[in-house]
N, C-alpha and C positions, 0 to 999 in steps of 0.2 A: 618335759615341757618345747612346745613346737617354737620352730623359729618364726620371727615376726615379720610380714608381708605383708603391703598392702596391697599388693596384686592378688584375685581371688578368679578365677575362671569364673565363678556364676556373682552374680549383683547382689551383693551383702548391703547389713543396713549402714556400711561407711559409706556406699552408693547414693544411698539411698538421702541421707542426711547431707553430702556434697549437691547434691542435685537440687533438692527443698531450697539448701543455700543460696544457691546458683540465681535460681528462680524465686527467691526473695530480694537478693540484690538488684537483681533487674526491674521487678515492680520498684521498689524504692528509689533507685537513680534512673529509672528508665523513661521512655515515650510512649504515648500511646500511639502508635501506628492502625491506622486501616490498611485492609487486604485484599485487593481484587481478584479473587481466587480463578487463575488462570483456567477454562475446561474443554477448550480444543476447538479445533473448528466447525461451524455451524453443519450438521449432518454428520459428523465423522464419528472416530471408533474413539474418542476421546484425547487424553495430551497426546500420547504419543504417537496421534494421525499426523501428517505433513500432507496438506493439501497440494502442493507444485513441487513433488520429488526431484523435477530437473533442474531448480535452483536452489533448492531446498527450503521455500519461501511458506510462510503461513501467512496468507496478506486479511484472511479474514478471519478475527479469533473472537471468540466466546467467553466473555465473562459471567462468573456466577452474580443471580440477582443476592444473594445474602454477601453482606458487607462484615468482615468479621476481623474486631477487633484483637491486639495485639501487642505485648508489653516491649521495646528494640530501646537497644544502648546504643548510640552514632556521635561522633565528634562533627561540629559545626563548623565549616570552612568559610574565608573569604572566598565570596567567589569572583573572580579574577575576568579580565576579557584581553585578550591577544589580539592586538592589534599591530602585529610585525607582518604578519599577511594581506592581502585587499580582501578587506570585507573585517568584519566583527565576529570570535568566536570567543566561545566562553572554555574558560582552562579550567576547571573546577567543578564541572557537574559531574560528577561520580559521586557516590556515595556509599561508604560500609557500612552499612547493621545486624547487630549483633541479635539475634532472638534463646530464648533456652529450647532446648530442641525437644524434652516429650508434652513442654507446653503446648508448642507449634505444632507436633502431632496428635492433640487431647482436639485442640481446637479445630483445626485444618484437615485430619485426615489423613494429610500428606507431609512428606518436607515443602518448604520455599523453592521452587524451581523456574529457572530460566522464562519470564513470558509474564510470570504473578505481576501484578502491580502492586504498588504499595504508596499510600497517600499517606504525607506525613502532615497531619494536623499541628504540626509545633513551629512548622513554616509557614504557616498560615501570613498570608500577605495581601494589601489592598493595592490595585493597581490604579492609574493615574487616573481611570475614569472611576475610581471610587470600585471596583467590584471585588470583592473580598473573595479569596480562590487559595487553595491549599495548595502543595507543591507533589508533585507526582511523579512517582520514580519507577521504571519500569527495571525487574530485576536480567542480568547479562549472566552470572556466574552464581554458585551456593557452596559450600564447604564446609566443615566441620572447620571451629577454629584451633587454632592450635592453641590460645590462654586458656581454653575452655573445659582441656583435660585435668582433673581433678589429682588427688593423690591414689585413688585407685586407678589410675591408665584410662580411664573412659570417659569420653566426651560428655558434656554435658549442653555445649554452646553451639550453635546454628548461624554461620556468618554467609552474608551476601553483600556482592558488589551491586550496586542496580545505578543504572543514568537516568538522567531526566527526561520526563517521555514528552516526547511532539507530536504534536496532534495531527496524527498522521492514520491513515486508512486503517493499519492493523489495529489500531485503539479505540473504533469509533463505537464500539459498545460500551466502553468507561466513557468518552465524551459524550455521550447521549446522557447517559444517568446523569453525569457531572450537568449537563443543561438543564436538566427537568431538575436541579435539586437535589437530588439521591445522597450525594456525598459533599455538599457544601457544609456542612458540621453544625452551624446554629441548626438549621431545621432539622436536624437528625437525633438533637440530644447531645451531639457528639460522638457520635457513636458513627456515623456515617450511613444510618440505616434512613429507608424511605419511610415517610412516616404518614399514614392515613389519609388520604384525598389525594396525593404530590404523584399516585400512579397512574391519574387522569392524563397525565401532560403527556404519556408514553402513547401512541396512537397504535394501532391494531397489529400494523408491521412491525413494530419495535421501534421506529421511529422519534425521534420529537414531535409531541403534540403541538398545538395553537400555543400552549403557556410556556412553551420554550424560550428559555431567555439565549440566544446564540451568542450576547457579549458574554455568557460564563465561559463558554465554550473556546470563544475568540481568547481568550485570557490565559487560557491555562497554555497554551503553546508559547513560549518565553521568547520565540524568535519572530514572533507576530506583526510585533513593530518595524520590522528588520524588513520583515518581508512587504511590510507596505510600501514602505521606499521604494523595494525591488517592482511593484506591481507599479508606479508610478512611472519608471522609469521603459518599462514594456511599454505602457500606454501611450507615451511620449514616440516609443520610436514606430509605434503603429502609426502614428498620426505623420509623422515626417515620412512613413518607408508604406505608403498605401498600400498599392501595389509589389507583387512579385515583383523583385528585380529583372527575373525575366522575361518581363512584358512590356511591347511596345504597341504603344500608341498610332494604330492606321487609319484614324478617324478622318484625317483628310484626305486621303488616297481614294481614286474614283474606280469603281471596278468595270470593267469592260460589258455590256450586256448586249447577248446576243439578241437584236431586232427581232428574226424571224419567231424564236421561239420563247424570250424573254428567260431565259436562261444565262448566269452567267459561265462566262468562258476562263474563267480563273476560280479553281475552289480549295478549300483548306490553306489560307494563307496565313504566316505567322504572326502572332500578334493579336488574334481574332478576340473580339469582343462579346460573341455572339449576338450582332446585332445585324439585318439584314442590309446589305452593300447597299450604299449611295442612299443611304434614308429610304429605303422598302419599308412599306408595313410589318408588322410581325403578324402572323393569325392570332397567333396563341401562345402560353408557356402550360407546360403538365408533364406527367408522366408519358400520355398515349397521344396517338394523333386522333384529332378527332374526325367523326365521319365525315363532315360537312365540306372538309379542307380542296381546292380546286387546285387546277393545273397552274404552279409557280409562284403559289402561297409560302411563306418561309412559319414555321413552327420551332420551338428552341423544345428541347425535352431535357429537363432535370434530371433525371432519372440518369444523366452516364456522370462520370466525372473522369474530367470537367463536364460543363452544363454543353451539350450541342444544339448546332442548328442545322435543323431540315430543311429543303426545299423540297415540294413535290412537283416533280418531272414524269408525267404519263401514269405510269400505271405505281411507279415505286419513287421512295422516298430521299433521296440524296445526299448526303455530310456535303454540306458548305462549308463547316470551320467549328470551330470549339473555343468556347469562351474562358482565356488563358489569362484573364485577371482576378489572378487566386490573391487574395488578402494574406499581407504578412501576419506570420501567426507565430510568438516565442513558440521555440521547441518545448518548455518545459510543461507549457499550455497544452501543449501537443500529446504529452506523455500522461499529464495528468487525466484526460479523456478515458486513455487506456487503463491505467493505475487505480484508480479511484471509479471505475466504471462498473454499478450494481444494478444496471437496468436488467431488468425481465423480457424476455421476447416469447410469442407465441407463434405457435406454425397453426397452419390454416386446422388442424385436427385437434387443437384443444393445449398440446404438449406446450407447457412452457419447461423457458432454459435458461441459467445464466450467459448474458453477452460475453461477459469474461473468462474464458477456458484457459484453464492451464493447459502448456504443452504439452507435457506428459499425458492430459488424456485427448489431446487433440491427435496427439501422432505418436501413438503406441513403436513401443519396439516390437522387433522383427530380427528375425537369425539373418547370419549374410547369405543370402543363396545362393553365391556364385563361392562358395567356401570349397565345396567339390572339383571345382574346374581351376582354384587357386593352387591345392595340393597337385591337382593332376600336371599343371603348368611348371610347378616345382619339380617336380619329377623328369617331365621330357624335360626339362633344360640341365639338370644334371647328368640325364644320358648322354643329350647332345652334348655336352662338355667332357664328358669320358670319353665318347668315340674322337671328339678333337683332338684328345689329347694323345690316344693313342695312335692316330693319323700321324701327330708331330714326333713322331716318341720319345713319350713323355714319360710313357707306360712301357 
């Protein structure tokens, strides 16, 4: 009689029995979860493609239009606020969820990976404004669950660690689906799938159409109210600090004008406001000089940074001053214009390109052109040191 051993090199009926039991256990005691499957950056080569190799970031993420429903188990936790620092921080915005491995493979066609978004319908809540919204978590890590190994020494459960999804540019595709009623829950009969007719709320470019409810999108971000307070602080700062602190008003100063030519004897003075000196009239504002300008007239060019005031002096246009009245702007808003830039520009020949480009695409890597010179320099330096030691008697 052979020795009894639960371990077998192949998956036997014992493994299948334990696998069915673990799946049934999750179906009985687990919760329904909606999976937004990550597909990689738009126009990329799939989930293994990285749009920005320099910072190893994927700002533009694309998710499947099909929302998958799976059963998973997690332990609800109290959400506590950490008030030990300046501001409010959530100390328990992480969730650990266990899925059945083979069921996950059969439904998704692959494992749950970092970047997939989980919609927790059991955590559905209503905001102060009365908007019902589910909790959204984005997977950070995924691995086999240690307690999921059965008596056959084979794993049956897949465990993920997910963090609460912020309303940022990476998950704009998911946010657009939320705003159009795609995965609110009741409209999709509890499955998160888009019912007939709701697809009309999405425009041809994939952005929310006229039926989009922006309040739902804003409700997804758990920090929206806190950010609203921040925006109020920024608005008050803009009111108190209207111009850049480096600007000096010179409206009360009188600029001496040459009576013979009508030209100011001093040009490009600090603290310019882009206005002609001494209240002189302005010919106009634009990106090119008009053809009917006469000698001595002023024109403000707005295609310069900052705006630049010119005066026609004879056959040329002389720079008089720059408009240094830069409006004060919070740094985070300056960064947002770059990070969240999704604009498309077109060249004269009709070619289109994204305004925001990854550094790895703009600045390509190249080999060191001075490598041979560096090697030669080291060899010459070593030879000089050898000759110096020989003359000094060290050799």
